N, C-alpha and C positions, 0 to 999 in steps of 0.2 A: 578840206585837205583830202587828197586821194588816198585810197586804201594802201597802206604801206607795203603789204606783202601780196602782190598780185603777180601771177606768172604771165599774165597778158598785159598789154598796155593799159594804163589806167583810163578811166572814162574820159577824163579831160584830154588825154593825148589821143585816144582812139578817134575822137570826133574831128581832130584837126590835123593829125599827122599825114593822112592821105593827101590833103590839100597842100601841106607845107613842106613835105619831104623834098620835092624837086627844088623848091625855092631855097630851102636851107642848104641843101647839098650844092646848089649852084652858086651860093653866096660867096663872094670873094672875102677871105679873111683879111682884116687889117694887119699890116706889117707881117706878111707871111714869113719873112726871114726870122723875125723874133719868135714866132711859134716854132719854127724849125729848130732853133737853138735852145729855147727856154722850156718848151713844153714837150715836143715830140722826142727830142734827143735825150740821151742820158747825160746829166750834167753834174752829178754828185761826187764824181771821183774818176780815177784812171786805173787801168790795168797795166802791169809791167810786162805781161806776155799775152798773146792771143787777144790783143785789145780790139782789133777790128772785128773779130768774131763776136766779142761781148757787146760792142757798140751796136752792131747790127741787130743782135737778138734783143736788145733793150730799147730799140727804136720802135715807137708806135705812133702812127698818125691817125687823127680822127677829126671830126668836124666840131671845132670848138664852139662855134655859134650855135650849133644844134644842142650840144650838151648844156650850154648856158640857157638856152630857150626852155628845154625840158626841166632843168633844175629850177628856173625862175617860176614856172607854173606850179611846180611841185610844192613850193613854199609860199605860194600866193603872193608873189611880189610882182613889181612892174618890170624890173630889169636886174641883171647881174652887174654889180658895181666893181667887183674885183675877182680875180682868179689867180691864186698864187700856188705854185708847186712847192709843197712843204716837205716832201720826202720821196725818195726812190729806194725801194727795197730790191731784193733779188728778183722779184717777179712783177712788181707793180709800180705805177706812178700815182702819187697821192696829192690832191689839190684841195686847198681851202677856198671855198666860194662864198662871197658875201653879197647880199642883195639890198635893194632899195628900202625894204621894210626892216632892215637890220638882222634878218635871218641869216644863218650861216649853215653850211653843210660841208661834209667831206665828200669829195668825189674821187673814186679810185678806179683807175684804168689798168687792167692786166696786160702785161707784155706776153702775148700768147705764145711767143717763141720759147719762153722759159717758165711760164706760170702753170702750165698743165694743159689738159685737153680743152679745146674750144667748147663752149656751151656748158659742159659738165662741171668745170671748175667753178664758174660763177653761180650756176644753178644750185650746186651742192652747197657752196658757202652761204648763200642767202638763206636757203632752207635750214641749214645748220644753225645760223644765227637766230633765226625766227624760233626754231625749236628750243634752243637753249634759253632764250629770253622769255618766251610766252608759255612754254610747257614746263620747263625746269625752274623758271624763275631766277635765272642767273643774270648777273650784271653784264649785259652785252649791248652794244650800240643798236639802236633801232634803224632798220633799213627803210628809207623813205621812198625810193624808187630804184629800179634796176632794169637792165636788159642783159640776158645771157646769150643772145644771138645777134652777132654783129651785123648780119645782113638784114635784120628785121627792124633796125633802128636808124634814123637819119644821122645818128652820131657816127655810124660806121665802125663802131668798136663796142665790145662788151663794157659795161660800167656798173658801178654801185654807188648810189647816193645814200649817205647815212648821217646820223646825228654827230655833231662835234663833241668831243670829250675834252674839256678844258683843264682837267687836273694834271698832276705831275706823273711822269713816267717813273716806274718803280726804281730803275737803275739810277735815276737822279736823286731819289730819296736816299738810296744806299750811299751815294758819294758825298752827300752833304755832311759837313763836320758837325752840325748841330742836331743831327738825327739821333734820337735815343733808340736803344735796342728794343724797348717795348713798342715803339712805333713800327719798327720792322716786323716785330712779332705779330702785329695786327694784319699785315699783308700776308704773312705765312699762315695765320689762322684762317683768313678768308679764302686763300688759295686751297688749303687742305680741305675746307668745307666744300668748295666747288668740285674738287676731284672726288670727294666722297659721294656727292650727288651723282656724278657721272658713273661711278662704280655701281651704284644702286639702280641703274637704268639699263637693263639688258635688252638687246635687240635680237630679232629672230635670225639674222644673217650677218655675214661679214661683208662690208662694202662701204659705201658712203651714203649720206642722208640726202634725200630729195623731197620736193613736193610730189604728191601722188601722181599728178598729171605729167610730170617730167620723166617718168619711167615707163617701160613697156607695159602693155595690157596684162601680160603674164605676171610681171612683178607687182602690178597693182592688186592682184588677187591674193598675194601673200601677206601675212600679218606683219605689222611693224615690230611688235615686241615679242620677246621670248615668253614661253608659257609661265615662267615663274616671276614675271614682271609685276610690280605693284599694281593692283587693280585701279588705283586712283589716278594713274598716269593718263593724261589726255593726249590729243594729237594723232590718235590712231586713224582718224578719218582723213587727215591732211598730209601725212608724211609716209614715205616708204624708203626702204633700202634699195639702192641701185648700184651700178658699177663703181668700183673703187677709183678715186682720183689720186691714190697714193703714187709717189714718184717712182717706185719700183716698176710700175707699169707704163709710165708716161715720159720719164725724163729723156731728154735728148731725142734721138731718132726712134726710140721705142714708141713714140706717138704714132708712127706710121705702120706698126705691126698689127696684124690681125691675130690677136691672142685672147685668151680667157681673162677678162678683168672683173669677173664676178657679176652679181654677188654670189657668195658661197655659203653653204649651210654648215660647214665644219672647218676646223683649222687645218686638217690634213689637206683638204682640197685647195685651200688658200695658199698653203706653203708650196704645194706642187705647182700651182699656177704661177707663182712668183719664179720658181726655178725654170719652168718651161718658157716663160717670157724671156728670161735671160739667155736661155739656150737659143731661142729663135733670134734674138738680137745678135748673139755671137756668130751665128751662121750667116746672117744677112749683112751685118755692118762691121764686125770686128776683123777687118783686114789687117794682117801683120804690118806694124808701123816701123818706120826708121827712128821715130821719136817716141818715147814712152812716157807713162804717167809720172806724177811728181814723186812717188815713192820708188820708182824703178821696178821693172818686171823682169823675171827670169828669162834669159834668152833661150834656155833649153826647152821649157814647156810652154812658151808663149805662143800657142796656136789655138784657134777656136775649138778644135776637136778635143784638145787636152782639157780645156775649161768645161766643155760640155760633159766630158767623162766625170769630172769632179762633181758637177751638178747632179749627174745620175747617182753618184754616191750619196749626195745629200738627200735625194728622194728616197733612197734605200733606208736612210736613218729616220726619216720622218715618223713612221708608225711607232718607233721605239721612244722617240723624244717627246712626242705630244702627250700631255698628261691625260689621265682618264677622269679627272675631277671636273665636273661640270661647273663648279663655282669659279674656277680660274680660266675656264674656256669660254665663259659667257662673253658675248660680243658687246663691247661698250664703246661709247664715244669718248674721245680724248682730245684735248687741245694740242695741236701739232707743234707749237713752239712757244712755250711760256718763258721767253727771255724777258729781260727787264724793260724792254720798250713796248711789250705787248700787254703789260699790266699797268693800268692807270690807278693811282691812289690819291686819296684825299690829301690836299696840301694845307688844310686848315690848322691853325695853331690852337684850336679850342677843343682839344680832347679826342678828336676823331682822326687825327693825322695818321696816315698809314693804312687806313681802311680802304679796301679795294672799291673803286668806282666802276671800273669796266675791264673786262678781258676782251682784247681786240684781236683781229687777224686770225680767223678760223679757216683760212684758205687751205685746201688740201687735207681737211680733216677726214678721218676714216673711223668706222666702227669695226673694231678688231678684238681678238681675244684679250681678256684682262691681263693674262700673263705676259703679253707683248706690250701692252699699253702702259701698265703701271711703272712709273719711273719718276725720279726727281725732276722737278722743273729746272731747266738750265740756270735760271736766275737764283736758284736756291741749292745749287750743287757745288760742292767743293772737292777738288781732287788733289789738293796740295799735301804738305806734310803735317804731322800731328802737332808740331810746335805751335801752329796757329789756331788750334782748337781752343775754344773758350774754357776757362777753368770751371765753369758751372755746367758742364755738359750733361750732368745727370739730373739736373733740376728741371722743373716745368718751364715752358716757354715764357711765362709771365715774369720769371725771375732773371731773365737775361738782360739785366740792366747793370752794367758794370763799365762805365766809360773809362775808368782808370785802367782796367785790364784790356778792354777792346780797343779803346782809342779810335783813331780815324783810319787805321790800316784797312785797305780794301780786302786784303787776304784774310785778315782776322774777322772782318764782318761777314765775308762769304762763308767762312768756317762756322761762324755763329748761325747764319741762316740755314746752313746745312743741318746743324744740330737741332735747331728749332723745328725745321720741317720733319726731321726724324721723329721728334717727340710728338708732334701733332698728328702725323700720319699713322702712328700706332693706334690711334682711336678709330681708324678705318680697318675693320676686321677683314674685309675682302682684299684690300690692298696688301695688308700684312700677310694674309694667307698666300697670295700670289707669289710672294718673295721666297716662300719656304719650299717650293717644288725642287726636288733634287737636281733635275736637269735644266732648270730655268736658264742659268747663265749660258749654257751651251746653245740652247734653242734660240734665245734672244740674239746672241752673237751671230749665229748662222743666218737668221732671218735678216739681220741688219746688213750682213755682208753679201747676201745672195745676188743682189743686183749690181754689185761692185767688183766682181771677180776680175774683170779686165782692167779696171782702173787701179785697184788696190794690189793686184798681183796674185799669181797662182799660189805661191807659197803661203801667203796670208790666209786665203780661204782654206787651203789644204791643212794648215795648222789647226784651224778651228774645227775642221772635220775630224782630224786626228784626235784631238782632245776629247771631243764628244764620243768618238768610238771607243777610246780607252775607258771612259767612264761606263759606257754600256757593257763592255767586256767584263768589267769588275763587278757590276751590280745587277745586271739583267741576265738571268740564266736563259731567257728565251731569245736573246739576241743572236742573230746569225751573222758572223764576222764577214767583212769584205775581203781583205783589209784596205783601209784608205792609204796607209803607208806601209808597204811590205817591209819586213825587218831588214832585208838587204838594202833598202833605199833610205832607211831611217837617218843614217849619218849625213847623207847627201841632202835630205830634206831639211834637217836641222840647220845645216850650214846655209842653205838657201833662205830659210826663214830668218836667221840672224842677219843675213845680208839685207833682207827686206827691211827689218827693223832699223838697221844702221842707216840705210838710205832715207827712211822716213824720219829718223831722228835728226839727221843733218838738214833735211829739207825744212823741218819745223824750226830748227835753230835759226836758219836764215829768215824764214817767215817772221819769227818773233823779233829778231834783231832789227829788221827793217820795218816792222809794224804793218806787215801785209795781212790781208784777210782773204779767206777763201782761195780763189784762183788768181792770186796776185793783185788784189784790189788795194788801192791806197788813196787817201784824200789828196785833193789838188795841192794843198799846201806842202805836202811831203813828197810829191811825185819826183820833182827834179833832184832832190837830195837822194832819194832811193835809187834813181837811175845812175847817179854818179857812183854810188857804193856797189852796185851790182857787179861791175867788172872785177872788182877786188875779190868778191866772194867766188866768182867764177874761176879765177886763177887758183884759188885754194881748193876747189872742188875736184876730187880725185875720181875721174870717170872710170878708171879701172876697177876701183872698189865700189863706187856709188852709182855707176851707170851714167847715162847721158845727163847733161846739165838740164834741170827741169824748168828753169825760168826763161824759156824761149818759145817763140811762135812755133806752132805745130805740136806742142805738148798736148797730151790728152786733156779734154775738157768735159765737164758734166753735160755740156750742150752738144756733144757728139752723138 
C-alpha cells in the first residue's frame, strides 16, 4: 500500500500518471448527464434566496474516472464498483467508494469557491489530520492519498481519500430515546480529553499547520513548537506553521486580496492583520448596496469609510485588550467545528457505547491563542433557559443518569451535555485559566465580529467596541480614551443598536419558523411549503422599522 501521507504523488502513481494523464482526461465519462446532476451539482437542498449564486459556488466538476483509478490503486483493488455521494456540506462533496476487493474509502472534493484558498486548505487539513493522529495520538481518520493541487492531478480537482468511519454520529446518539446519560457522558469525557491534549501542545506561531515542504524556505527555518512545549512531542522535523486558512482572511472575495495572512509571532499582530484585511476588503469590494444583509444595516453610517474608521478604533484597543499572561496567549490547535456530525461514537451495546471513535472534518483549522480558541463544542453547548438544566448539575459527570428527570427532551439533554462538559473541562487547568481573564469576553467578541462589520452592521460592531472601551475606562488607568461613541452620540447609537437587534430578532424568528439554515437553506421536502409561506411573512415585515426584506435575491451573502 502506498505511503499514506506523501506530499508528492505516491510511487505507484508517479510511475504511471505521466503516461495515463492524457488518456484519463480524454476519456468520455459514461452517462455525462448523470454525473452533471448527481455528482458535480449540489443536490442536497435548496435556497430560498440567492439560490443561483449558491448553486454556482457549490458546483465542482472533476474527472470521475481518474479519481476512481487513483483510489482503486491506492487500496490495491482491480476496479471501483460503486461511487455514491453521501453528503454535501457548506464546502465539500463527500463520496463513499467501494472496490472489487471489498475495500471502502471516503473521497472528499472541496468546492473551492467556498471552501477556502486553493492548495492551502487541503494541504493544511491533511497535515493537521496527520499531526493529530500520529503525533498527538488522537482518534482521527487516516488519509490514504490526496492532492492539494488541482492542476497536478488528472482528477482536475483537489481531493482527499480517507478511511471510512462506520460508527454513529454523536447527534444521532443524543436523539435516540434509549440513550442513557452515562453514554453521553463518555462522549463528553473523550472530547474534553482531546481538547486538553490540544491545550497542552503550544506552537511557536499563529497560523495553520502544514508539512514542512509546503511552506516557504524562510518558514521552514522556524521551530514548530513554542519554547515551553513538552520535550517528548514529535513531528518537529515534519511539520511547520504557515499562513492561516481562517475564514476571516479568505471568505468570499477576500481570497483575491493581497494581505498579511501570517503566520504571526504574537496575538496583537494577528488581530491587527485581521482588521487590516477587513479594511482592505471594504475599500475594494464594499460598494454601497440597494439591498442589505439579513440583520439590516444603518443607512446613516453604512459607508466603507465609516467601517474602516471603526476598525481603526479596534486597532487602538488591541494593546489594552490583549493579556500579558503567556499561558493564555500560547498558540494552540483547535477543532474548528465540533458539531454532532463531526464526532463519531461507538454504537456498541456492550459497555463502550458513546466512546469517541473519530473526530472528523479538520478543514480550516488554525493555531491561535488559547484565549480565543477555548470554547464549548457546539454539540455540547446550551443557550436556553435554566428550567431545562438537570437537577444533578453539581454532581460529577458519571452521576448524570436520571432518565426520569431528563427523559427524551432534546433541550434537556443539551442542557445536561452542557453541564457535563463544564464539569469535565474544569480538570483542564489551562482551559479554565483562559476563561478568567478580565477582558476575555470583549476580546473574543471583537475578534469574532471583525470580519463581519459589513454584514452584521455598523451598530453591532460599534456596540462591542463601546462596551470594551467602557471596561477599559473603568479598570485600566493607562488606557488612552478615543472615545468610540462620543457622549453626544450615545443616545443615537443606542437607538441604532436596538434597531439592529430588532431586525436580527425578526429575521431569526422567520428562519426558525420556516426551518431555514444559514443563508436560507432548506431540504427538498420542505422547499415548496416554505416558498408558499414566505409571501405571508413578507406582508408582515415592516420595512420602515426593520429595513428591506432580507429573503430576496441580492441580499448580502457570505460568498460576496
